[in-house]
N, CA and C of each residue as an Amber inpcrd file, in Angstrom:
protein
   474
  -5.3990000  13.1850000  30.7170000  -5.0650000  14.2340000  29.8780000
  -4.4000000  13.9740000  28.5250000  -4.8040000  14.4630000  27.4660000
  -4.4130000  13.9840000  26.1490000  -3.7650000  15.3910000  25.6250000
  -2.4590000  15.1600000  24.8840000  -1.9020000  16.3930000  24.2160000
  -1.6320000  15.9270000  22.8660000  -1.3700000  16.8230000  22.0590000
  -0.9530000  16.7770000  20.6520000  -2.1640000  16.3370000  19.7080000
  -1.8990000  16.7870000  18.4850000  -2.8750000  16.5370000  17.4340000
  -3.3090000  15.0560000  17.1580000  -2.2920000  14.1590000  17.1310000
  -2.3510000  12.9220000  16.8120000  -2.4400000  11.9320000  17.8050000
  -3.5000000  12.2130000  18.8600000  -3.5220000  11.1980000  19.9260000
  -4.3780000   9.8130000  19.8210000  -4.9550000   9.6160000  18.7560000
  -5.6270000   8.6850000  18.5980000  -5.3810000   7.9370000  17.4280000
  -4.4090000   6.9310000  17.4700000  -3.8450000   5.9810000  16.2670000
  -4.1160000   4.4180000  16.7890000  -5.3150000   3.9250000  16.8210000
  -5.5080000   2.7320000  17.3310000  -4.7640000   1.7180000  16.4640000
  -4.3360000   0.4950000  17.0870000  -3.8990000  -0.4510000  16.2990000
  -5.1050000  -1.1920000  15.7110000  -4.7770000  -2.2840000  14.8970000
  -5.6520000  -2.9280000  14.0400000  -6.6460000  -3.7770000  15.0770000
  -6.0950000  -4.4430000  16.0940000  -6.7110000  -5.2200000  16.9260000
  -7.7140000  -4.3990000  17.7560000  -7.3480000  -3.2280000  18.3220000
  -8.0210000  -2.5870000  19.2770000  -9.3600000  -1.7870000  18.1760000
  -9.0190000  -1.5750000  17.0590000 -10.0430000  -1.0530000  16.4100000
 -11.1860000  -2.2740000  16.0300000 -10.4950000  -3.5340000  15.4820000
 -11.2950000  -4.4850000  15.3210000 -12.3820000  -4.8530000  16.3870000
 -11.6410000  -4.8230000  17.5970000 -12.5660000  -5.1570000  18.8970000
 -13.7430000  -4.1080000  19.0030000 -13.3510000  -2.7650000  18.6330000
 -14.4620000  -1.6350000  18.7140000 -15.4330000  -2.0060000  17.7030000
 -15.1000000  -2.2730000  16.7290000 -15.8490000  -2.3880000  15.5030000
 -16.9720000  -3.6810000  15.7970000 -16.4480000  -4.6860000  16.2060000
 -17.2120000  -5.8250000  16.8080000 -18.2770000  -5.3670000  17.9180000
 -17.7570000  -4.6020000  18.8200000 -18.7420000  -4.0300000  19.6040000
 -19.7530000  -3.3670000  19.2080000 -19.5350000  -2.4580000  18.2660000
 -20.2710000  -1.4130000  17.7390000 -21.3670000  -2.4390000  17.0050000
 -21.0830000  -3.2770000  16.2970000 -21.9720000  -4.2890000  15.7320000
 -22.8590000  -5.0070000  16.5150000 -22.2520000  -5.5040000  17.3850000
 -23.0380000  -6.0700000  18.5890000 -23.9960000  -5.4720000  19.2280000
 -23.7080000  -3.8640000  19.8270000 -24.4130000  -3.1330000  20.4620000
 -25.4470000  -2.6210000  19.6050000 -25.3260000  -2.0760000  18.6710000
 -26.0860000  -1.1010000  17.6690000 -26.7730000  -1.9650000  16.3310000
 -26.3170000  -3.0220000  16.1110000 -27.0600000  -3.6030000  15.0000000
 -26.9920000  -2.8010000  13.6550000 -28.3700000  -2.6370000  13.2420000
 -28.6630000  -2.1800000  11.9740000 -28.8920000  -0.5750000  12.1040000
 -28.7130000   0.1440000  13.0570000 -29.2810000   1.4270000  13.3540000
 -28.4150000   2.2950000  13.9260000 -26.9370000   2.4600000  13.6460000
 -26.3200000   3.4230000  14.3310000 -26.3730000   4.5390000  13.6350000
 -25.7810000   5.8260000  14.0100000 -25.4910000   6.9920000  13.4380000
 -24.0640000   7.4100000  13.4950000 -23.7160000   7.4410000  12.2310000
 -22.3740000   7.6740000  11.7740000 -21.9630000   8.9930000  11.0200000
 -21.1860000   9.7570000  11.6580000 -20.7740000  11.1250000  11.0650000
 -19.6400000  10.4360000  10.0510000 -19.6680000  11.2340000   9.0170000
 -18.7050000  10.9140000   7.9240000 -18.1270000  11.8530000   7.1170000
 -17.2120000  11.7770000   6.9230000 -16.3780000  13.0300000   6.0120000
 -16.4980000  12.7190000   4.5630000 -16.3710000  13.9890000   3.8470000
 -16.6410000  13.9310000   2.2440000 -15.6490000  13.0390000   1.4440000
 -14.4540000  12.5550000   2.2120000 -13.3170000  11.8500000   1.4260000
 -13.8810000  10.3910000   1.2580000 -14.6370000  10.0880000   1.7900000
 -15.2760000   8.5730000   1.8980000 -16.5080000   8.2300000   1.0390000
 -16.8520000   8.7600000   0.0450000 -18.1740000   8.4270000  -0.6510000
 -18.2320000   6.9460000  -0.6090000 -17.3510000   6.0850000  -1.0330000
 -17.4770000   4.7470000  -1.4160000 -17.7770000   3.9730000  -0.0530000
 -17.1120000   4.6180000   1.2080000 -17.4150000   3.8540000   2.3600000
 -18.8480000   4.2800000   2.9540000 -19.0770000   5.9040000   2.6670000
 -20.4080000   6.1380000   2.9420000 -21.5490000   5.4310000   2.3890000
 -21.2210000   5.0860000   0.9900000 -22.2710000   4.4160000   0.5120000
 -22.6670000   2.9080000   1.0360000 -21.4720000   2.0470000   1.4300000
 -21.4040000   0.9400000   1.6520000 -22.1190000   1.1060000   3.3460000
 -21.8040000   1.9550000   3.9440000 -22.2530000   2.0880000   5.3990000
 -23.8060000   2.2520000   5.3750000 -24.1240000   3.1710000   4.4670000
 -25.5000000   3.4070000   4.2580000 -26.4970000   2.1850000   3.6520000
 -25.8780000   1.5050000   2.6310000 -26.5960000   0.2520000   2.3690000
 -26.5410000  -0.6650000   3.5120000 -25.6800000  -0.6290000   4.5170000
 -25.8250000  -1.2720000   5.7340000 -26.9080000  -1.2530000   6.8010000
 -27.4110000   0.2600000   6.4570000 -28.5070000   0.5070000   7.3040000
 -27.9730000   1.4510000   8.5140000 -26.8260000   2.0560000   8.2980000
 -26.2970000   3.0630000   8.9830000 -26.9710000   4.5180000   8.6870000
 -27.4050000   5.2370000   9.5060000 -27.7270000   6.6810000   9.1960000
 -26.4430000   7.4600000   9.4690000 -26.3380000   8.2550000   8.6280000
 -24.9360000   9.1490000   8.4650000 -25.2540000  10.5800000   8.8500000
 -24.3410000  11.0410000   9.6540000 -24.1960000  12.6790000   9.7560000
 -23.1030000  13.1390000   8.9940000 -23.1160000  14.5000000   8.7710000
 -22.0340000  15.4140000   7.9580000 -22.3070000  16.6600000   8.0820000
 -21.2350000  17.4900000   8.0570000 -21.3380000  18.8500000   8.0290000
 -21.7640000  19.4270000   6.7220000 -22.0420000  20.7750000   6.6390000
 -22.7130000  21.3140000   5.3380000 -22.1340000  20.8760000   4.0710000
 -20.6210000  21.1250000   3.8910000 -19.9960000  20.8270000   2.7440000
 -19.8340000  19.4580000   2.5330000 -19.7050000  18.6120000   3.5350000
 -19.6440000  17.0990000   3.3340000 -21.0310000  16.6330000   2.8040000
 -22.1380000  17.0350000   3.3200000 -23.4660000  16.8480000   3.0680000
 -23.6020000  16.9240000   1.6890000 -23.2660000  18.2400000   1.1680000
 -23.4060000  18.3250000  -0.1980000 -22.5890000  17.4570000  -1.0860000
 -21.4620000  17.2860000  -0.6600000 -20.5530000  16.3640000  -1.5750000
 -21.2230000  14.9880000  -1.5940000 -21.7670000  14.5670000  -0.5850000
 -22.3330000  13.0740000  -0.4720000 -23.4850000  13.0240000  -1.4290000
 -24.3900000  14.1810000  -1.1130000 -25.5780000  14.1830000  -2.0220000
 -25.1920000  14.2530000  -3.3820000 -24.3310000  14.6680000  -3.8840000
 -23.7250000  14.7970000  -5.3780000 -23.4560000  13.3260000  -5.8590000
 -23.4120000  12.3320000  -4.7420000 -23.0640000  10.9520000  -5.0140000
 -24.2400000   9.9770000  -4.8610000 -25.4640000  10.7610000  -4.4140000
 -26.5580000  10.1940000  -4.1000000 -26.7860000   9.6190000  -2.5240000
 -25.9600000  10.1110000  -1.8460000 -25.9120000   9.6750000  -0.3750000
 -26.4370000  10.5740000   0.4440000 -27.5410000  10.1130000   1.4260000
 -28.3080000  11.1150000   2.2690000 -27.5270000  11.1630000   3.5530000
 -27.2930000  12.2030000   4.2750000 -26.8090000  12.3800000   5.6190000
 -27.3360000  13.5130000   6.2080000 -27.5550000  13.2410000   7.6280000
 -27.9690000  14.1980000   8.5780000 -27.1630000  15.5570000   8.5130000
 -27.5240000  16.6170000   8.7360000 -26.6900000  17.8720000   8.9250000
 -26.2600000  17.9410000  10.4610000 -24.8740000  18.2950000  10.6710000
 -24.2750000  18.4080000  12.1070000 -23.5020000  19.5910000  11.8230000
 -23.4850000  20.3360000  13.1010000 -22.5980000  21.7360000  12.7140000
 -21.2000000  21.2560000  13.2200000 -20.4280000  22.2730000  12.4470000
 -18.9980000  22.0820000  12.5650000 -18.5890000  22.4240000  13.9730000
 -17.4630000  22.3620000  14.4810000 -16.9950000  22.8900000  15.7970000
 -16.9390000  24.2610000  15.7900000 -17.6160000  24.9360000  16.7580000
 -17.1830000  26.3070000  16.6380000 -18.4030000  27.1440000  15.8270000
 -19.4070000  26.5530000  15.1400000 -20.3840000  27.0760000  14.4920000
 -21.8130000  26.9360000  14.8860000 -21.9630000  26.7300000  16.3040000
 -23.1710000  26.5370000  17.0250000 -23.1080000  25.0930000  17.6290000
 -24.2220000  25.1750000  18.4260000 -24.5280000  23.9550000  19.2810000
 -25.8850000  23.4400000  18.8300000 -26.3160000  22.1420000  18.8130000
 -25.2160000  21.0610000  19.1820000 -24.3340000  20.6310000  17.9360000
 -23.0810000  20.5760000  18.3230000 -22.1090000  20.2500000  17.0350000
 -21.8900000  18.7670000  17.2940000 -20.7660000  18.2550000  16.4860000
 -20.5070000  16.8420000  16.1830000 -20.0200000  16.3000000  17.8760000
 -18.9470000  17.1570000  18.6160000 -18.8120000  16.4510000  19.8670000
 -19.7120000  16.4460000  20.7860000 -20.7340000  17.5220000  20.7520000
 -22.0910000  17.4340000  21.5400000 -22.8360000  16.1060000  21.2530000
 -23.0220000  15.7760000  19.8970000 -23.6750000  14.4820000  19.5510000
 -23.0260000  13.2840000  20.0920000 -21.7810000  13.1400000  20.1190000
 -20.9850000  12.1380000  20.8110000 -21.4210000  12.0910000  22.1410000
 -21.4700000  13.1390000  22.8360000 -21.4920000  13.0830000  24.3090000
 -22.8680000  12.7590000  24.7030000 -24.0910000  13.1870000  23.8370000
 -25.3460000  12.6440000  23.9740000 -25.4820000  11.2250000  23.5430000
 -24.5000000  10.4900000  23.1490000 -24.6510000   9.0480000  22.7530000
 -25.3360000   8.9450000  21.2180000 -25.4030000   9.8610000  20.6670000
 -25.9660000   9.5640000  19.2670000 -25.1590000   9.0040000  18.1870000
 -23.7220000   8.9020000  18.4830000 -22.9100000   8.7630000  17.5050000
 -22.2100000   7.3290000  17.9840000 -21.9700000   6.3410000  17.1210000
 -21.2180000   5.2990000  17.2640000 -19.9910000   4.8370000  16.9430000
 -19.6940000   5.6940000  15.8370000 -18.2980000   5.6150000  15.0610000
 -18.1490000   7.0210000  14.4620000 -16.9550000   7.2650000  14.4350000
 -16.3640000   8.6360000  13.7140000 -15.5080000   8.2870000  12.5420000
 -15.8730000   9.0120000  11.3630000 -15.1220000   8.7820000  10.1630000
 -14.4460000  10.5430000   9.9670000 -13.2820000  10.6500000  10.2640000
 -12.9220000  12.0980000   9.8910000 -11.6480000  12.0130000   9.3930000
 -11.5140000  12.6140000   8.2330000 -10.1790000  12.8890000   7.6020000
  -9.8180000  14.2270000   7.0970000  -9.3930000  15.0600000   8.4160000
  -9.1520000  16.3180000   8.4340000  -8.1320000  16.7370000   7.2700000
  -8.1860000  17.7430000   6.9870000  -7.2920000  18.5850000   5.8980000
  -7.4230000  20.2640000   6.3590000  -6.1940000  20.6400000   6.0920000
  -6.0230000  22.1840000   6.3960000  -5.6830000  22.1940000   7.8670000
  -5.4030000  23.6420000   8.3410000  -4.8480000  23.8390000   9.6440000
  -6.4660000  23.7490000  10.5730000  -7.4660000  24.4020000  10.2330000
  -8.5400000  24.2270000  11.1190000  -9.1890000  22.9640000  11.0300000
  -9.2500000  22.0990000  10.1640000  -9.5590000  20.7330000   9.9940000
  -8.6930000  19.8120000  11.0110000  -7.3630000  20.1630000  10.8540000
  -6.4710000  19.1250000  11.8240000  -6.7770000  19.4490000  13.3030000
  -6.9560000  20.9910000  13.6290000  -7.3050000  21.3320000  14.9990000
  -8.6330000  20.5530000  15.3450000  -9.4660000  20.8450000  14.4950000
 -10.8930000  20.1240000  14.9680000 -10.7910000  18.5500000  15.1930000
  -9.9610000  17.9590000  14.0740000 -10.0260000  16.5660000  14.3510000
  -9.4180000  16.0650000  15.3230000  -8.5350000  16.8410000  16.1270000
  -7.8610000  16.3640000  17.5210000  -8.7290000  16.3940000  18.4260000
  -9.7210000  17.5710000  18.2500000 -10.7680000  17.5620000  19.4170000
 -11.9940000  16.4030000  19.1810000 -12.0350000  16.1360000  17.9310000
 -12.9780000  14.9450000  17.6880000 -12.3820000  13.7190000  18.4080000
 -11.1550000  13.4710000  17.8020000 -10.3390000  12.3280000  18.2290000
 -10.5050000  12.1670000  19.9360000 -10.0790000  13.1050000  20.4760000
 -10.2660000  13.3210000  22.0240000 -11.5440000  13.0250000  22.3400000
 -12.6750000  13.5180000  21.8060000 -13.8550000  13.1980000  22.3780000
 -14.2860000  11.8730000  21.9830000 -13.8460000  11.4340000  20.9930000
 -14.2450000   9.7770000  20.6580000 -13.6710000   8.7230000  21.7270000
 -12.2470000   9.1940000  21.9400000 -11.7370000   8.6140000  23.2480000
 -12.1270000   8.4890000  24.5380000 -12.8320000   9.6220000  24.8090000
 -13.4370000   9.9920000  26.0790000 -14.7460000   9.0860000  25.9590000
 -15.3140000   9.3660000  25.0250000 -16.8870000   8.7070000  24.6560000
 -16.9600000   7.1890000  24.4810000 -15.5800000   6.6680000  24.2320000
 -15.5760000   5.1430000  23.9700000 -16.0600000   4.7660000  22.4000000
 -15.9100000   5.7140000  21.5780000 -16.2450000   5.5990000  20.2040000
 -15.0500000   5.2440000  19.4780000 -15.2340000   4.3660000  18.3370000
 -14.3220000   4.1960000  17.3990000 -14.2510000   5.4550000  16.5450000
 -12.8320000   5.4990000  16.1110000 -12.4660000   6.7730000  15.2130000
 -11.5670000   6.1190000  14.0000000 -11.9670000   6.7000000  12.9260000
 -11.4300000   6.2820000  11.6020000 -10.9370000   7.7070000  10.9490000
  -9.6340000   7.7230000  10.7310000  -9.0100000   8.8600000  10.0630000
  -8.4130000   8.8730000   8.6920000  -8.6570000   7.5220000   7.9400000
  -7.9250000   7.7600000   6.4790000  -9.3160000   7.2710000   5.6790000
  -9.3070000   7.5330000   4.3990000 -10.3220000   6.9390000   3.5580000
 -10.4070000   5.2490000   3.4090000  -8.8440000   4.9670000   3.3120000
  -8.7250000   3.3070000   3.2220000  -9.3520000   2.7520000   4.3330000
  -9.2110000   3.1480000   5.5480000  -9.6640000   2.6690000   6.8440000
 -11.1650000   2.7670000   6.7860000 -11.6430000   3.5960000   6.2770000
 -13.0020000   3.8760000   6.2720000 -13.6950000   2.6230000   5.2900000
 -13.2510000   2.4280000   4.2330000 -13.5060000   1.5420000   3.3670000
 -13.4230000   0.1350000   3.8980000 -12.2780000  -0.0200000   4.4310000
 -11.9490000  -1.1150000   5.1630000 -12.8630000  -1.6490000   6.2420000
 -13.2710000  -0.6920000   7.0810000 -14.0790000  -0.9570000   8.0250000
 -15.4740000  -1.1900000   7.6040000 -16.1250000  -0.2830000   6.5570000
 -17.3580000  -0.6360000   5.9710000 -17.2680000  -2.1360000   5.2860000
 -16.5370000  -2.5210000   4.4540000 -16.4160000  -3.7910000   4.1060000
 -16.3920000  -4.7410000   4.9630000 -15.3810000  -4.7170000   6.1990000
 -15.3410000  -5.7330000   7.1980000 -16.9000000  -5.8400000   7.9560000
 -17.3510000  -4.8480000   8.0720000 -18.7750000  -4.9020000   8.8580000
 -19.9260000  -5.6920000   8.0450000 -19.6510000  -5.3000000   6.7250000
 -20.5400000  -5.9350000   5.7240000 -20.3650000  -7.3210000   5.7450000
 -19.0610000  -7.8420000   5.6310000 -18.7220000  -9.3290000   5.5170000
 -19.2260000  -9.8740000   7.0020000 -18.8390000  -9.1640000   8.0150000
 -19.3610000  -9.9490000   9.5220000 -21.0290000  -9.9290000   9.3220000
 -21.5830000  -9.1080000   8.7980000 -23.2360000  -9.2480000   8.8460000
 -23.4470000 -10.4330000   7.8480000 -22.5230000 -10.7150000   6.7500000
 -23.0440000 -11.6520000   5.7750000 -22.6740000 -12.9850000   6.5170000
 -22.3140000 -13.2850000   7.7100000 -21.8860000 -14.4160000   8.3570000
 -20.6320000 -14.8570000   8.0340000 -19.6270000 -13.8840000   7.4770000
 -18.2270000 -14.3430000   7.6600000 -17.7030000 -14.1170000   8.9850000
 -17.1360000 -14.9730000   9.7000000 -16.5550000 -14.6310000  11.1250000
 -15.1760000 -15.0230000  11.4560000 -14.4020000 -15.3600000  10.2690000
 -13.0210000 -15.7610000  10.4480000 -12.4340000 -14.6280000  10.2730000
 -11.6080000 -14.1650000  11.3790000 -10.7310000 -12.8340000  11.4050000
  -9.4100000 -13.4310000  11.3680000  -8.4600000 -12.8460000  10.6530000
  -7.0260000 -13.1050000  10.3850000  -6.3340000 -11.9460000  10.6200000
  -5.1320000 -12.0690000  11.3760000  -4.3110000 -10.8310000  11.3710000
  -3.6360000 -10.6810000  10.2400000  -2.6760000  -9.4130000  10.1330000
  -2.1420000  -9.1120000   8.9900000  -1.0890000 -10.0330000   8.8930000
  -0.4330000 -10.5360000   9.8530000   0.7740000 -11.5010000   9.8350000
   0.2470000 -12.8300000   9.3470000  -0.9970000 -13.2680000   9.5950000
  -1.3880000 -14.5890000   8.8760000  -1.4980000 -14.5280000   7.4790000
  -2.0610000 -13.1340000   6.8120000  -2.1710000 -12.9730000   5.4730000
  -0.8660000 -12.8320000   4.9140000   0.0660000 -12.6020000   5.4600000
   1.4230000 -12.3720000   4.6850000   2.4970000 -13.2530000   5.1500000
   2.0530000 -14.2930000   5.9100000   3.0290000 -15.4630000   6.1250000
   3.5410000 -16.1210000   5.0560000   2.9020000 -16.4110000   3.9660000
   3.2770000 -17.0920000   3.0780000   4.0050000 -16.2460000   1.8370000
   4.0910000 -15.0960000   2.1260000   4.9840000 -14.2240000   1.2600000
   6.3710000 -14.1710000   1.2410000   7.0610000 -14.6330000   0.4290000
   8.5070000 -14.6610000   0.4530000   9.1050000 -13.3890000   0.7200000
  10.2140000 -12.9920000   1.5780000  10.7430000 -11.7270000   1.5090000
  11.7710000 -11.6770000   0.4760000  11.9710000 -10.7840000  -0.3360000
  13.1140000 -10.6400000  -1.4800000  13.9150000  -9.4080000  -0.9870000
């Protein structure tokens, strides 16, 4: 049982493990629902061979940036919707940066479904871009992973 709107805030290590598993399992052909706040991330994921899914408004916003996305219904606007697609195994990662009351409510359901279906979930544009660049780096042969603590170890505290 999960309660509250912000039940899914994975730490960096857990997310990185999920992302690695996604790459291992699905290679170049995953289906990725993506929100309109991430055109840069969407472009990178598309260049990596990911197929994208988006709701109508997001699909239009991405098309304005030259990015193709398959249409998926919003929750409460018919079936199959995004959660149905997740349950049916067609979604490997979710990028959802909800805004407004309804978006936050839907985002909670989406995150809960992602947890139940063992699907990685990203909730900020910065994380989406970092994930896209990380997967691109991994596919290009960069295998060294460093923790945030390793990156900041040499920085003097003032």
